[in-house]
N, C-alpha and C positions, 0 to 999 in steps of 0.2 A: 580761399573758399570755395568747397567743393561744386562744384556744377551738376545739373542733373537735367534731363529731356521730361518735362511735362506731356503729360494726355490734355487736351479737348473735346467735349462734347459735342457742341451745337457749336454753328456758326449760322448768320443771316446774310442779307441781299446777296442772291443768289448772279452771279455776272454771266452776261449774256450775249454771245456772239465774241467774246472772247478767246477761244479756241478754234485753233489751225491744225486737222489733222493730218497725218500724213497721207491716208487714204480714204473717202467717203466710206468704205465697207467694211474698216476694221475698226473694231469698237474699242475707243478710249478707253485705259486703264484708272485714268484718275477726272475726278470732278474738282471745280473749283468755283469759289465761293469770295464773298468781299466780309470784312470786318462792318459792324455797324457805324450807323451815320458820329456816332460818336468819334469813331477815330477819324473818320473824314472830315471833321469839326476841326479836329488838331491839328491835320495834317495840311488843311488850307492855309492856317498861317500858321505852321511851323513847316518841319520836314525829320522825317525818321533817320534815323543813324543805325537802331540796333534793337533786338527785342529779342527776349527771352518769357519760355509761359512754361503752368505750370498747370494740375489737373484742377486747383483754386483760382487760378489768375489771371493773368496777363502781364508783363513789366515789358512798358514801351521807349525809350530814350529817346531824343529828339535834337538835332542841331543845335538847338537852343538853350539846350544843358539842364533841361528838363525830366522828369523820369515818372510817366503817368504808368496808374496797378488800374488793371482793369479788370473787372470781370468775365466770362466767361461766352457771355452774348456783344464783348465788347464796349459796355459803357464805362464811362471814368470812375472811380469809386475813389483815388486819391491822387494826389497831384503833387511832386515834391520841386521843388528849385536847388539842382544841385550845383549848378556852375554857369557861369556863363557862357561857355565854349560846347562845344559837340560833344556828345554820351558815345565813348569809347564802344565802350561793352558793358553788360549788364551778366551776371549770376547769379543764380538759385544753389541754395543746398541741397541736401535730400531730403529735407522734410520742406522745403518750400517758405518756411519761415523767417530767412534771412537773406536779403537782397545786399549783396555786391554790386558796387557803381563805380565805372572808371571813367572820366572824361577827357578829355584831350591836353589841361594842364596837367595831367599827371598826378591829380589826386583821387584819391578812393573815399569812397563811404561804403560804410553797412549799417543799413539802415534794415528793423523790425515792421512788417506792413502796420501792427496796432499801434507803435510805437515811433517814437523817433529815432533812439539811436538802437545799435543789436550790440551784444553779448558775445559774439562770435567768436571761437578759439581757436581759429588758423585760417591765414588765404594767401595767395599769391599776385603780386603788381610786375606790372611791365614798366619798358622803358627803353633806357640804356642798359640796363641791369635786371636779373629777374632775382623779385627779394620774395624770402617767406617770412611772413608773421606771425609770431604761437606767442600767445599769453602765458606766463611761468606762473608762479605757485603764489606771486606777490599780485596777481592778475593784470602785471604790466607787460607790455608788448616788448617779445624781442626780436631783432631781425637780424634772416641772416641770407645773404648772398649766396643764389645757386647756380648764377650764370653772369657774365659780361664777356665787355669784348668787342661783340660781334655787331654792334648796330644795334637800331632798334628793332625789340619785341613787338610784334604789331598783332599775336594772335594767343591765346592761352587757352589750354584744354585740360580741365583734373578731371580724371576717375579713377575711384578707388585708392589706390596710391601711388599710379603714377600719375604725371603730372607732361603733357608734351606744351611744347613752343611753336613758335615761327619765329626766325630775325632773319635777315638780309642774307647769310650764310646759307639757312636751310629751317631742319624740323628737328628739333631733342627732343625726347623723351628722358625721363628720373624719374629710378623709383623711388621713393620719399621714405619709405619702411626701411630701408638700406639703406640710404641718403647718396646715391651713385647715379653716376648719368648713363643710362642705358647704351645708349646708340644717337649719330647724328646722319640725320637723312637728308643729302644736301639736294639742294635746289635747282635743276634742269636747266630751264633756259635763262639763261643770268641777263639776260639783256632787255629784261622786261623790268618796266620800274615797282620795285616789293612796293610803295606807296600808291599807283595805280591796280596795279592787278598781285590783289595780297590773295597770301595763303588760305586755306580755309583746310581747316581741322575737325573732326568727328570720330568720337566714340563710339564702335558699334556696338562693344561690348568691353567688359572690364581688361581685356587682353589686346583688343583688335584697335588697332588705327587707321585711318580713311584719309589721306593725303591729296588735296589737290591744289595745283598749284599753276596759273600761266595756263597752258591747257595740258599737263600731265596727271594723272593720279598712279597714286599708289598706294597699296593694301597693306598696311606692315602690321604682323601679330607678336606678341613677346613674349616669347618662351623660358622656359627653365634652363640652366644649363647645366651640363651633368655634374655633377661634382667632381670628378677626377680631372675635369679639364679647368676647372676655376684657376688655380694660380692664386695671381693677381686680379684676373677679369672678374667685371661684375657677374652675380649669380642672375641675373638675366640676360637676353640676349634676344635680338630683332629681327625677326626672318619678312621679305618681302614676297609676298605669297604672290600679288600681280601686281604688273606695271605697263602701260598705257598709253597712249598719245589721244587728244579727244579732237572735233574739227572745231571747237570754240573756247569759246575762255570760260575757267568753272571760275563761281561766283559763292556756290555751295555745296555741300554734298550731304547726304542722309542715308538711312539705311533701310531699305528696304529687304525685309524675310535675307534669303543668298543676294537680292539683287541692288544696285543704289538707284536712290533718284537724285539728279544733278541738274544745278538750278546753269545755264548759259548767259554767257553775254555776247552778244553777235554782231559783228560790225561788218559791214556790207559795204562792198567800194563799185559806185555807177558813176563815170565817165570822169572818174580819174581823183573820183571824193573821196571820200569816207565818209558814212553816215551811221549812228547806232540805230538797229534795226531791234524788235518786238526781244525780248528775253525768251527762252526756251526752257521748258522745265521736261528731260529727257527720263526714262527707266530705262537703264540700261544693265545688262549681265557680266560681267566682271569674269574674264578668260587669262590664264598665266600672261599672258603678252600680248592680248588684245580685247576687245570686248565686241560684243552685241545689241546693238538698240531691240530694244523691247517695244517702246511706246514715245512719241515725242508732240507736244504742245508748244505751239507759239503763242504769247500770253501779253494782252494789251491790256498793261498795265498805265494809269496816265503819265505823260510828259516822259514815256521812255525813252523819245528822241533826244532828253536832254541829260539820260542819265550817263553815268561811265561804269567800268566794273564793278569800282570799289564801291558803288552807291548799293548794289541789293547783297542782301544776307539771304539764306535759307536756314530757320530752323524747324527742328520736329519735332515731334509728340510719339518716343515708343510705345507705350499704351493704345493709342487707336488708328496708329500707321496718318496723322497729322504731320503736312506739311506748311509751312509758313514762306511765302517770299515777301521780303519786306524788301520796298522801295523807298526813296525820298518823300511821295506823293500819293502813296498807295501799298496796303496791305493785305494781298491775297489769301489765301488760305487754300492746298488742295487735299484731298483726301481720297483713298482707293472709293472707287464705286463699288454701292452695295447690290444685293439683288434688286429693289427694284431702279436703280439707277440704269442695270442691266436688262429689265422689263422694257424701261421708257426705248431703252436704243434701238432695242427690238422692233415696239410699238413705231418707231419713228420712219426706223426702215421696212416697213410693210412686213415682217417678217413674224406674222399673227402664231404661227403653229410652235415655232419655237418659244415664244415667248409663252403660249397657254402653257405650253410641258414645262420652261421654266419655273413659273407660278404653282403648278401643280407638286413640284418638288420639294419646294420653298416654301410652300401656304403660311408653315407657322413663322415664318423671318419678314415676309413681306410684309410694310406696312401703308402705304398708298396705293397699293395695288388688290383688285379682288379678284380669283380665279372667275367666276361666274360673269364679271364685267369685259376680262380679255375676251371669253369666252365667243360675247354677243359678241364683242367689237372681228373676232376672226368669221362668226357666221354672217356678218355683214362684211365683211370682205370679200367672200364666195361669193354669196350671193351677187353682188356688185361682179363679181367674174365671169355670173353665167354658171358658174360650179354648182348645180343647185342638189347636185346626190351628194357631194363630197357636206354642203353648208347643211341638210336633211340628217346625215350622218353623225356630224358637229350635238348637233340638238342632241341627242342621244347620252350624250353626256354631261354637254357645259349645263344644259335645262333641268336634267336630274329630277328632285320631287317637285318643282314649281311649276304647279298646275297654270297657273297664271301666265305664268311667261310662257307654256309650252302651246296654250291658247292662242297667245296672242302671234308665236310664230305658224300657227294653223291657217289662221287668217292672212298673214300677210304672204304665207305660198299661197290662200286662195288667190289673191290679187295678182300676183304675179303669174298665175295658171301654172303652179308645181305642184297641187295635192297630190299629186301620184309621189312626187319627191319625197315626200313626209311621210306618205302613210304606213311605209312600212317598219318606221322607225318608232311609231305613233308608244306611249305606256298601254300596254294591257294585262298588267299584274293586279296587283292590289292597289297602287295608284293609278287612276284614269282620271279619263278627262269626262266632262259632260255628254251625254248619249247626243244631243244633236251634233257635235265635231264630229261623230264617228259615221253618223247618217249620211252628214257632208258629205264624207269623204265615198261613202259608198252611193250616192244619187251618182255624186262626179263620176266614177267609174263606170258604173251601167250606163251612164253617156254614151263615153268612148270605147271604154275596153270592156267587154264580156269576162275576159279571162282572167284579166286582174279582179275583177269582181267576184267570179270564182273562188279565185285564188285569197284575197280576204275574210270570204266569208269562210271558208276552211279552216284560216289560221287568226282570227280574232272569236275569243268567245261569244254564244251571243246574247250574254246580258249585256254587252256594250251599249246596245242599239235597241231599239222599238222594233224587234221583230215582224210587229203587225204591219209596219208603215213601209219595212221592207221587200216583203212578202206582196203586199199590196202594187209597187213599185214593178215587181220582177211580174207580176200579173199582166198589169201593163203593156210592158215588153213583148210577152209573147202574144199578145193579139195583135201587132205587126208583125213579129216573126213567131209562130205556133210551133214548128219544127225544131229553134235549137237548140242543139242537146247541149250545150253550154250551162244553156238559160234553166233547163231544165232539170239539168242535174242540181244549177243552186238551189232552186226551187224542194226539190227534194230532199235536198240537206237541211234549207230553212225550216220546212214540214216534220222531218224528223226531229229537230232543237226544239218544236212546238211541240212535241207527242203527239203528231196526226199520223201516226205510221202507217197507218192506208193509205192515205195520200202517194205518200211517200212510196211506197209498194209500187201501186201502180203505173207509176214514173219512174222506177227502176226497171219494172218488168217491159213496160213500153219501150224500154231504149234499152231491154237486155243489157244491163249496165252491171257487170262484176261486181256492184258493194252488194246487190239486192240479198246473197245469202249473208254476210256479215250484218246487214240490217235485219233480217229474221230471227238468225241465232243472238241479238248483243239486244236485241230487244221481246226475243220471245214471242215472234209471231208464226207459230207453228199453230196454232189454231186457224190463223186466217189464211191460211196455206193449201187446205183440203183441195179446194176444184181447183188451185194453180200449179198441181203436180207436175201434170202432164206438160206445161206451158214451162214450168223451169228445168222441169226434163229433154225437153227439145232446145234449149239456151244452153244450158253449159251440164252434162251429164255427167260428170264425173264431179261436179262442186256439188252437185245435188244428190248426192248418192254419197259423199262425203258428209256434205253437211246432218241429212237424217243418220246416219251411222251415229255420228259423234253426240247426237239428241234421240238416240233408239225410245226412251222412255217418255221424251213428250209427242212424240207423232201416234196417228189415230193409228187403227186399227185396218179402216179399212184404206188399202193402198191399190191402186188397177195392177193385174196378174204381172202385166211387163215391169213394169216398176219395183213390181214385188221379186220377179226373178233375177233385176241385177243389184237389189239391196239387197238379200239374202246370201247373193253369189260373195259380192265386197264383205259383207257379214264374212261368212265362213272363212275364209282368205285370211283376213283380221286373228279370228280367234276361234277355231272352231269349236271351241264349248258354249259360246254364245247362242248359240242356236240350235240346239239339239233337238228343240221339240218341233223345228222346222223341216226336218231333214224329210221327212217322207211325203212334205208338203214338196219343197226343193226338185223330188227326183221327179215331180207332175210338171213341173217348172222348167229344168231341164230339158225335161223330155220333149214338151210342148216349145220352148218359144230359144234353146241355148243347148242342144245335142252334142258340140263339141267339148264342151265341160263335162256332161254326163259321166262319161269315165273318168276323168281326176279326178269327180268329187266321190262316186263309187269307193274308189284308190282309198283318198286319204281319209272318207269319214267311217267313223267305228261305231257313230250308233244310227247306221243308214238298217230301216228294216230290211233285211234282205227280199224275204218271201214277196213282201208289195214290191220291191223291187225290180222280182223276174218275172213278176207277174206285167207289169208294166213293159219292161223289156219283151218280152214275149209275144203282146198284145200289138205293138209297134214293130215286132220283126226284127229289134237290133241284136243283131246277130254279136258282133262283138264285144259289148256290154253285157248279153247273156251266156253265152261262153265265159266272162269276168265273172261272175255269179256264181254261177254253176261250179264253175273250178272253188270259188271262195268259199261256197258251202258244203264239198265235197265229192261231188258229181264230177268229180275229175276223164272220165269215161264216156260220158256225155257229151261233155265241153270238148273232147279231144273229136267227139263224132260230127259235133256242127260245124269245126274246122276242114272238117276233111269231105264233109257232106254237103254244107253249107254255101262255105269259102272255098272252097278248093284254093285251100292254101297250102301247097307242103311244108313252105319253108315258115308259115305260122304256126303249123302242125309241130314240126321237130324245133321252134321255139320253144314250143308248150311243153313239149315234152322234155326238152332240158331244163325247164323250169321248174317241173313237178320231179325229176330224173328219181322216176319210178320203172321198176323193170316191164311191169303190164302193160304200163304206156306206150312201151317200147314197144311191145312184144301186141298190143293193138293196131299200132300207127304199122310197125312191117303186116300184119298180116292185111290191112285194108290195104295197105298202098302195094303186095304181090301182084293183082292184076292189072296194074295202071302202071304204064313203063315211066311215065313221066315223073311220077311219084319216086319210082325208084330210083331213076335220076337224082333225083333231090336229097333220096334217104343215102343213097354212094356218095355223094356230095359233103353230107355235113354228119354221119353217125359216128365217124371213124375215130372220134376222141370219145364215145360214149359206150358202143356197142358194138361187139366183135365183128365187120366187115364181112367176113366168113360165113357168120348164120343167116344174114341177108343173101349171101350172094349161091348159096346151097339151095338157097328156096325159089330160087328164078326160074320156071316152066323151061324146058330147051326148045330153042327155036323161039323163044321170044324177041320181039327186037326191041330193045333200049335203044332210047336218043342216047349219041354222048356217052358211050360206056367206056371203049375203049379211054378217053378223057378221066373217067370218072375211076376206072381202075389205076391210071395210072397216080392221078392224084392219092386214090389210098395209098399207091406203096409210098409216096413221096411222104405223106404222114407219116408212115411206119417209120420210116429213116430217121424224119426229123427227130423223131418219138426217140430213136434207137443212139443219135447226137448226142440231143439231151440227155437221156441219161448217162451219156460217158462222160459226155461235160462236167456234169453232176459229182459224177463218182471220180475225177480224175480233180477238182476242184474238193470236193471232202478229205483226199487223199491229202491235198498239198498241205490243206489248214491242217489238218490231222498231225501232218510235222513239223510247219509249223510249230506248234503249240505244246507240243512234246520236245522239239528244239531250248523251247522257250523253255518250258517249266526244268528241265536237267539244266540249263544256264543258270536259273535262280537259285535252284537246289544244291551248285556245287558253289557259290555266294559264303565266303567266309562270315563267321557269326560275331560279335564283337562281347566277349566277354570281361566285365569290369568289375570293382570293389561294390558294386549297387546291384549287381544281379545276384540271385538266392537260390539255395536249392528247394525243388517242389517237391522235393521228402521233409529233410530236416528243418527247412524252413531259414536255413544258417544262411553268411556270405558263400559266394562257392567259390571266391579265391581265400587260401587258406592266410593267418597272418601274416607268417613266415615263409616267404614264399623261396627260400631256399631248399627247403622241404621238398619230396617229390608229393607229386598228386595227382588222381585222373577223375576229369569233368570227362559227362557225355553228355552232350546236346543233339538235341532232335529237331528236325528243320523247321516244327514250328514253333520253334525259339524257347519251348521249356528244357528247365538244366534239372543235371542231379548230380553229386557225387556220383559215381560209380557204385561204392561201396553201400549205396543206398536205394540203389536200383533191387527190389525185389526180385529172388531166381526163377528163372533162369537166366542171369545177368547176358551173358555171350549170346541167347537166342535174342534178346533183346533189340542187341546193339546190331548182332547180324543183320536181321531184319528191317528196323530200323524203324519200329511201333514205339509209339509214345505211348505209354500206360495211363496217364490222365486223355490224351485224346485216344487210344482207342475204347477205353471205357466210358467216353460219352456217346462212342456209335454201339458199344454192345448194350447198355443200360443200364439204368443207372444199379448201382452197389456191386458191379463187377469186380469196378477200380481199384474201391476200398478193401474188397478182400484180398487183390492180390499186393495193393500195398503193406498190408498185414506181414 
């Protein structure tokens, strides 16, 4: 009968305090439960000898020869009295409909759980012989001996087409499809009695067999042999991919992904006396020649002191990774810990942050835990530690949209005096608490922390609380400290939210607060500041001007003259065209309040009334401005006269003459300066590049003393020499450049020109090269890349060629039509 490994979904009666782990900080890999009271009642009168499991039921064999079928909760559903001696092994077929039972007396019974007898077609039995029973076509049993002569067969495991069994010599594997024995895996420690330390066999899959015997573990893989190597050998062979020794005696083996679950019998020595310790269930990672321990649990099964290695069995369910530890008086089920178990362990170790993270990641898979409850436990833990800021920060994530929990936490933080810690994390968006909650926190800050109070007022929307009540509270505090700038600023913000802008504006102006300009612009308070312009200018002239420039359409026409000057100046700098109608007014304002900017304004303005400007400047005797206006109006001679007579500045006069570049002005300048030796010195030093110095020197009267005349003459000569040198240098550069360009042109024109079959004659428009290259031909190519057959050129051909003129290009230079006449 084929044996399969079933699954089991639920187990009851959790074992408490039955595990001991290697370290307290290492999380266990498995959890353990006992089967229900039904199994306990059976084992009080009898003892378990073997068991097999299926996702539909459990089959338990006892020492008194009975077989109990149990439901998945462990309750008895059927009972069979098979023999008067111990049941050695129970096996199930793949569907779980047929149960094979083998007893100590060698009897084999095949049952159907719903009936009394089974009509199974094939099974094997052990003893001194391995026998295969098969039904023939007459429905009679046919017996075949698969193996004999090596002692008692103690364990048989059948998977797909492969049967594995253990006897006194070792483990054999038989392929029932080919009726061939594949291999013999010898027993390592022959000193151990096979009946006391039986072999454990387990199929991991259809080709992988795990063998455990004594302290030795071998993982055997059945592989297909290369057809070229068969000859008389079986079609399959076995490769041992892992073999290692363990510390304790093996009672059972089961696969867990790429790892192994091993049940160990532990015998300890104390005062030269051996005694049995609790069995161990280990998870190990097999390596080719060793293993690595992943976890280890010591199990407190009932009467473990009286048990031997042969009394333990390990069965497993592949579907849900369930592992059954069978002992005579107890049956324990181990299974992998799920996410709920992981969270339990984290909470037990007070690792609340990791527990919360694990719950959030696997919130769809956890069944016994709630993310919010774990979060609340974490918050409580942080509060107990005194880490109030972290606890308050976690409230934002854990409490979420539960307003009731939020309010409970606020009152708890109030009770421990930590309202400030939770204040910055309160919900202030679409979901909000009752206004009294926010007011309570604001009052708390107002008592102890003015800066914190001001921060909350700025950050919290005004509709969160009763604004009137908070204004009244701030006013009461200001009675004790009327000049407190923080409270006054906050009160102004509260007035602003309450749309009492006049009170807010008064406070800002009293405090000279920078936000006064933002308040005026944001709430359009320009009509309220007509009588406060001077105060605004006195506070911050730049910001006041910028504010009114940005809102020029909103300010009244009345502005103080001083402010108007600065205002119009800024407006003119920003955009000349914006204040055209004010240019005449600006001239008077500049003249009165800001003369340094008058001349730049006159130079930059294109809409300035020149006559009005000249009148104002002459009235105030502004010589420089008058000179500029006279020159701009075309009266350069009068402007030059003012420079010479009013300013008496020859350098400025010379600069003016240079700027105008008028010979008559130079003549006037020389005439005016001819009887003034200092002026003559200035002219000699500066006019060399604009006027011939000889004209000035010839007009100097004999005997006139001129300061620094020698230096001036030396300078004139030096300037002349410099001009000569510059001209010579320029000439050399021009000659060198001309020669370089000529050489470049010559090299370019001397280059060869490629002529191929794609080129055409510009006259006859046929290919320039003849089809028969053996014949002689003549081609003329000009530097412009135009090509002609020699016979296609118009007469005189020799003249065109000798001069190198292309008819097409020369026709373009001579004018339209000339080229066409020549072509004809």
